[in-house]
Backbone as numpy.savetxt, mean C-alpha at the origin, in Angstrom:
# Nx Ny Nz CAx CAy CAz Cx Cy Cz
-45.98 15.67 13.22 -44.79 15.95 12.52 -43.55 15.99 13.47
-43.77 16.46 14.77 -42.70 16.49 15.73 -42.27 15.00 15.98
-43.24 14.10 16.07 -43.01 12.81 16.37 -42.05 12.13 15.25
-42.41 12.49 14.05 -41.56 11.94 12.90 -40.22 12.51 12.97
-40.15 13.75 13.22 -38.80 14.44 13.31 -38.00 13.79 14.54
-38.47 13.42 15.50 -37.79 12.86 16.66 -37.38 11.43 16.32
-38.22 10.73 15.53 -37.95 9.32 14.99 -36.79 9.47 14.03
-36.75 10.47 13.18 -35.68 10.65 12.21 -34.45 11.07 12.93
-34.55 11.87 13.95 -33.30 12.12 14.74 -32.63 10.90 15.46
-33.57 10.01 16.03 -33.18 8.86 16.59 -32.48 7.88 15.61
-33.08 7.76 14.44 -32.62 6.90 13.37 -31.27 7.41 12.90
-31.11 8.78 12.77 -29.78 9.29 12.39 -28.71 9.05 13.41
-29.05 9.17 14.67 -28.14 8.81 15.72 -27.74 7.43 15.75
-28.69 6.55 15.55 -28.38 5.10 15.47 -27.61 4.79 14.30
-27.88 5.40 13.14 -27.02 5.17 11.98 -25.64 5.66 12.13
-25.40 6.75 12.82 -24.08 7.27 13.16 -23.24 6.29 14.02
-23.93 5.74 15.04 -23.27 4.78 15.86 -22.97 3.51 15.08
-23.90 3.06 14.41 -23.56 1.84 13.62 -22.52 1.97 12.60
-22.44 3.18 11.94 -21.40 3.45 10.95 -20.04 3.57 11.68
-19.91 4.17 12.86 -18.74 4.17 13.60 -18.29 2.80 14.03
-19.26 1.95 14.45 -18.87 0.64 14.81 -18.45 -0.20 13.62
-19.02 -0.01 12.55 -18.53 -0.72 11.27 -17.14 -0.29 10.85
-16.86 0.96 10.97 -15.56 1.45 10.69 -14.54 0.93 11.65
-14.83 0.81 12.84 -13.88 0.13 13.86 -13.74 -1.32 13.52
-14.80 -2.01 13.13 -14.66 -3.36 12.77 -13.77 -3.59 11.48
-13.92 -2.67 10.57 -13.10 -2.73 9.32 -11.66 -2.48 9.60
-11.36 -1.57 10.54 -9.94 -1.29 10.95 -9.48 -2.51 11.57
-10.17 -3.16 12.38 -9.69 -4.41 13.13 -9.50 -5.44 12.03
-10.38 -5.63 11.15 -10.18 -6.64 10.13 -8.97 -6.42 9.27
-8.76 -5.11 8.89 -7.51 -4.90 8.10 -6.32 -5.09 8.92
-6.28 -4.80 10.16 -5.09 -5.06 11.14 -4.94 -6.60 11.17
-5.92 -7.28 11.41 -5.73 -8.83 11.46 -5.21 -9.35 10.15
-5.79 -8.84 9.01 -5.35 -9.34 7.73 -3.87 -8.98 7.50
-3.41 -7.84 7.92 -2.00 -7.56 7.89 -1.15 -8.53 8.81
-1.60 -8.80 9.91 -0.90 -9.76 10.83 -0.79 -11.16 10.23
-1.90 -11.60 9.59 -1.88 -12.85 8.93 -0.91 -12.94 7.80
-0.88 -11.84 6.99 0.04 -11.77 5.85 1.48 -11.84 6.44
1.80 -11.13 7.57 3.10 -11.10 8.09 3.51 -12.52 8.56
2.53 -13.15 9.25 2.77 -14.52 9.78 3.00 -15.52 8.60
2.27 -15.32 7.51 2.46 -16.20 6.26 3.86 -15.99 5.75
4.39 -14.75 5.72 5.71 -14.52 5.23 6.72 -15.13 6.19
6.54 -15.06 7.48 7.46 -15.76 8.45 7.49 -17.19 8.17
6.18 -17.81 8.03 6.13 -19.25 7.89 6.80 -19.68 6.48
6.67 -18.95 5.37 7.32 -19.23 4.21 8.82 -19.18 4.38
9.29 -18.12 5.09 10.71 -18.02 5.35 11.23 -19.23 6.10
10.52 -19.62 7.15 10.94 -20.71 7.96 11.03 -22.02 7.09
10.00 -22.15 6.25 9.91 -23.40 5.39 11.14 -23.33 4.38
11.52 -22.23 3.85 12.58 -22.11 2.94 13.87 -22.52 3.71
13.97 -22.01 5.00 15.19 -22.31 5.84 15.23 -23.85 6.01
14.16 -24.48 6.13 14.19 -25.95 6.26 14.62 -26.63 5.08
14.07 -26.12 3.86 14.28 -26.84 2.66 15.72 -26.54 2.09
16.24 -25.42 2.45 17.50 -24.95 1.81 18.63 -25.85 2.38
19.65 -26.13 1.53 20.72 -26.90 1.91 21.65 -26.06 2.73
21.87 -24.92 2.47 22.82 -24.02 3.21 22.13 -22.65 3.54
22.64 -21.97 4.52 22.14 -20.64 4.87 22.36 -19.72 3.76
23.39 -19.93 3.03 23.84 -19.01 1.91 22.71 -18.87 0.89
22.14 -20.02 0.50 20.95 -20.10 -0.40 19.90 -19.23 0.15
19.52 -19.33 1.46 18.46 -18.57 2.03 18.77 -17.13 1.95
20.00 -16.77 2.31 20.38 -15.32 2.24 20.35 -14.83 0.90
20.72 -15.61 -0.13 20.72 -15.05 -1.51 19.27 -14.81 -1.89
18.46 -15.71 -1.54 16.97 -15.46 -1.85 16.40 -14.23 -1.15
16.78 -14.04 0.12 16.35 -12.88 0.81 16.80 -11.50 0.04
18.16 -11.58 -0.37 18.72 -10.47 -0.99 17.99 -10.21 -2.29
17.61 -11.26 -2.98 16.88 -11.10 -4.31 15.54 -10.43 -3.98
14.83 -10.91 -2.85 13.50 -10.33 -2.55 13.69 -8.87 -2.16
14.72 -8.45 -1.44 14.86 -7.07 -1.07 15.14 -6.26 -2.27
15.93 -6.68 -3.15 16.31 -5.96 -4.46 14.92 -5.77 -5.21
14.10 -6.81 -5.22 12.76 -6.64 -5.83 11.97 -5.64 -5.26
11.99 -5.44 -4.01 11.23 -4.44 -3.30 11.72 -3.04 -3.58
13.05 -2.98 -3.94 13.60 -1.62 -4.32 13.46 -1.21 -5.75
12.90 -2.23 -6.58 12.83 -1.92 -7.93 11.48 -1.35 -8.27
11.47 -0.45 -9.26 10.19 0.27 -9.61 9.15 -0.77 -10.05
7.99 -0.70 -9.51 6.91 -1.68 -9.96 6.35 -1.45 -11.24
6.65 -0.24 -11.84 6.04 0.22 -13.10 6.90 -0.40 -14.27
8.25 -0.09 -14.27 9.15 -0.51 -15.29 9.95 -1.76 -14.97
9.98 -2.09 -13.66 10.69 -3.34 -13.23 12.08 -3.38 -13.58
12.74 -2.23 -13.89 14.14 -2.14 -14.29 14.92 -1.31 -13.34
14.46 -0.06 -13.19 15.16 0.93 -12.46 14.85 0.81 -10.97
15.75 1.44 -10.17 15.51 1.55 -8.67 14.47 2.68 -8.39
13.75 2.49 -7.32 12.80 3.50 -6.79 13.54 4.69 -6.39
13.12 5.89 -6.91 13.89 7.06 -6.46 12.95 8.34 -6.54
11.58 8.10 -6.56 10.73 9.24 -6.65 9.40 8.76 -5.87
8.79 9.80 -5.28 7.55 9.54 -4.47 6.47 10.36 -5.02
5.23 9.83 -5.11 3.99 10.69 -5.34 3.53 11.14 -3.95
3.37 12.43 -3.83 3.02 13.03 -2.50 1.48 12.85 -2.26
0.72 12.58 -3.32 -0.69 12.36 -3.14 -0.99 11.14 -2.43
-0.37 9.99 -2.83 -0.64 8.72 -2.28 0.54 8.03 -1.70
1.73 8.66 -1.78 2.98 8.13 -1.18 3.40 6.71 -1.70
3.07 6.47 -3.02 3.51 5.27 -3.66 4.87 5.71 -4.23
5.86 4.80 -4.40 7.19 5.09 -4.85 7.56 4.40 -6.06
8.17 5.20 -7.03 8.46 4.60 -8.35 9.84 5.23 -8.75
10.31 4.86 -9.95 11.41 5.57 -10.47 10.98 6.91 -10.98
11.91 7.88 -10.91 11.67 9.23 -11.33 11.27 9.22 -12.95
11.99 8.43 -13.64 11.76 8.43 -15.08 10.34 8.01 -15.48
9.79 6.95 -14.75 8.51 6.52 -15.03 7.47 7.58 -14.62
7.63 8.28 -13.54 6.64 9.32 -13.10 6.67 10.54 -14.09
7.86 10.88 -14.49 8.14 12.00 -15.40 7.48 11.59 -16.78
7.65 10.32 -17.16 7.09 9.97 -18.55 5.53 9.97 -18.40
4.94 9.43 -17.36 3.54 9.46 -17.16 2.96 10.85 -17.22
3.71 11.80 -16.48 3.27 13.22 -16.51 3.29 13.83 -17.88
4.37 13.61 -18.58 4.58 14.17 -19.92 3.68 13.63 -20.92
3.20 12.33 -20.81 2.35 11.75 -21.70 0.85 11.90 -21.33
0.66 12.78 -20.37 -0.70 13.15 -19.78 -1.42 11.90 -19.16
-0.65 10.99 -18.72 -1.26 9.85 -17.95 -1.06 10.07 -16.57
-1.64 11.12 -16.01 -1.31 11.74 -14.72 -2.07 11.01 -13.61
-1.95 9.77 -13.54 -2.58 8.96 -12.45 -1.52 7.94 -11.93
-1.57 7.75 -10.62 -0.68 6.64 -10.03 -0.92 5.32 -10.56
0.15 4.63 -11.07 0.03 3.30 -11.69 -0.56 2.22 -10.58
-0.45 2.55 -9.32 -0.99 1.51 -8.34 -2.43 1.87 -7.94
-2.68 3.11 -7.70 -4.03 3.41 -7.08 -4.92 4.38 -7.92
-4.37 4.82 -8.98 -5.06 5.68 -10.04 -5.38 7.08 -9.36
-4.61 7.51 -8.25 -4.79 8.86 -7.72 -4.20 9.87 -8.75
-4.92 10.94 -9.04 -4.47 11.90 -10.00 -3.27 12.62 -9.39
-2.42 13.05 -10.13 -1.15 13.89 -9.71 -0.88 14.95 -10.66
-0.15 16.05 -10.13 0.30 17.08 -10.95 1.82 17.21 -11.11
2.24 18.42 -11.57 3.69 18.55 -11.65 4.38 18.68 -10.37
3.78 19.21 -9.38 4.32 19.49 -8.06 4.04 18.25 -7.09
3.45 17.19 -7.72 3.17 16.05 -6.75 4.09 14.89 -6.80
5.10 15.00 -7.56 6.16 13.86 -7.52 7.51 14.51 -7.35
8.26 13.82 -6.39 9.59 14.31 -5.98 10.60 13.21 -5.92
11.83 13.65 -6.08 12.83 12.71 -5.99 13.10 12.24 -4.60
13.56 11.05 -4.53 14.05 10.46 -3.10 15.45 10.27 -3.23
16.18 10.61 -2.19 17.69 10.27 -2.14 17.91 9.31 -1.04
17.96 8.17 -1.46 18.25 6.97 -0.37 19.77 6.82 -0.32
20.28 6.69 0.84 21.62 6.34 0.89 21.95 5.14 1.71
């Protein structure tokens, strides 16, 4: 019995070590994937600069992209001005209030449940 218990203890220790190693590798993988995505964006930007006739066209495209980043991903009309404190995703306040009032109390991006005190206005200047 003691022999089996010691084998179980060793197996649990080994499992813990393997799990920690796997988590470290997953973290490294996510970090590399983020770096690859950033490099792809830089490459696309450089290619647009090459293809564009003037720098004004490139700047206008960048302004359009930045405006798109500030627009609510749920309604795609209003500016982002509220945050869900459970998952830190940002939307317009009207979308979050509507979701709360219609009892669809989950984040549109990650489905994290939220309550009345879990969404707050952002004041960007």
